[in-house]
C-alpha positions in Angstrom: 22.4 242.1 -198.2 18.9 242.0 -196.7 17.9 239.2 -194.4 14.6 237.5 -195.1 12.6 234.9 -193.2 10.4 232.8 -195.5 7.6 231.0 -193.8 5.7 228.5 -195.9 2.1 228.3 -194.7 0.1 225.5 -196.1 -3.4 225.9 -197.5 -5.9 224.9 -194.9 -8.3 222.4 -196.7 -10.5 220.5 -194.2 -11.6 217.1 -195.3 -15.1 216.9 -193.9 -16.5 213.5 -193.2 -19.9 213.0 -194.7 -21.2 211.0 -191.8 -20.4 213.7 -189.2 -22.3 216.8 -188.6 -20.5 220.2 -188.2 -22.0 223.4 -186.9 -21.6 226.5 -184.9 -24.5 226.5 -182.4 -24.9 222.8 -181.5 -22.1 221.8 -178.9 -21.4 218.4 -180.5 -21.3 219.8 -184.0 -19.1 222.7 -182.8 -16.7 220.2 -181.2 -16.6 218.2 -184.5 -15.9 221.4 -186.4 -13.1 222.5 -184.1 -11.5 219.0 -184.4 -11.5 218.9 -188.2 -10.3 222.5 -188.4 -7.5 221.9 -186.0 -6.5 218.8 -187.9 -6.5 220.7 -191.3 -4.4 223.6 -189.9 -1.9 221.4 -188.2 -2.8 223.2 -184.9 -2.1 226.7 -186.0 -4.1 230.0 -186.1 -5.4 230.7 -189.6 -4.3 234.3 -189.4 -0.9 234.6 -187.5 0.1 230.9 -187.7 0.8 230.7 -184.0 0.2 227.4 -182.1 -3.4 227.1 -180.8 -2.8 224.0 -178.7 -0.6 224.4 -175.6 0.0 221.8 -173.0 -2.9 219.7 -174.4 -5.4 222.6 -174.2 -7.0 224.2 -177.3 -6.7 228.0 -177.2 -8.7 228.8 -180.3 -12.0 230.3 -181.4 -14.2 229.6 -184.4 -14.0 232.6 -186.6 -16.3 233.6 -189.4 -14.3 234.9 -192.4 -17.4 236.8 -193.6 -19.0 238.3 -190.5 -22.0 236.3 -189.4 -23.8 239.6 -188.7 -24.2 240.1 -192.5 -26.7 237.2 -192.8 -28.3 234.6 -190.5 -27.3 232.0 -193.1 -23.6 232.7 -192.3 -24.0 231.6 -188.7 -24.0 227.9 -189.7 -22.2 228.3 -193.0 -19.3 225.8 -192.3 -17.1 226.8 -195.3 -17.1 230.3 -193.9 -15.7 229.3 -190.5 -12.0 228.9 -189.6 -10.0 228.5 -186.4 -8.0 231.4 -185.0 -6.1 232.1 -181.8 -8.0 234.2 -179.3 -5.9 237.3 -179.9 -6.5 237.3 -183.7 -10.2 236.5 -183.2 -10.7 239.5 -180.9 -8.4 241.8 -182.9 -10.1 241.2 -186.3 -13.5 241.3 -184.7 -13.0 244.7 -183.1 -11.0 246.4 -185.9 -13.0 245.4 -188.9 -16.5 244.2 -188.1 -18.2 247.4 -189.3 -15.8 247.8 -192.2 -16.7 244.3 -193.5 -20.4 245.0 -193.5 -21.8 243.9 -196.8 -24.3 246.0 -198.8 -27.9 244.8 -198.4 -28.3 244.1 -202.1 -25.4 241.6 -202.0 -26.8 240.0 -198.8 -30.2 239.5 -200.5 -28.6 237.9 -203.6 -26.5 235.6 -201.4 -29.5 234.5 -199.3 -31.5 233.7 -202.4 -28.9 231.6 -204.1 -26.9 230.1 -201.2 -27.1 226.5 -200.2 -24.0 227.0 -198.1 -23.0 223.3 -198.1 -19.7 221.5 -197.7 -18.0 221.0 -201.0 
């Protein structure tokens, strides 16, 4: 008989507050974004599900699911940003950044049609 470990990872669905601003570049908006993402993940990395808060300190990075190098619009595209541990952030960044490069035709289409707003 095989031994299996089943880990149930909940869907991370942030509930953004309409009266708060979230962003990647502005320090206050970045802090708001980290807070809401930590709350929605229950304090776990979105990739490996390890704890990102240890002894009261947050060990996490904001991570763009679709590389921000693909389009300037992705830098501040809040629905594209998640929270990951430092190890996963650096691992995925190094391993796949060039592999995840999107063709220019798709980038152009995205930039024309995107409003990139919080749903």
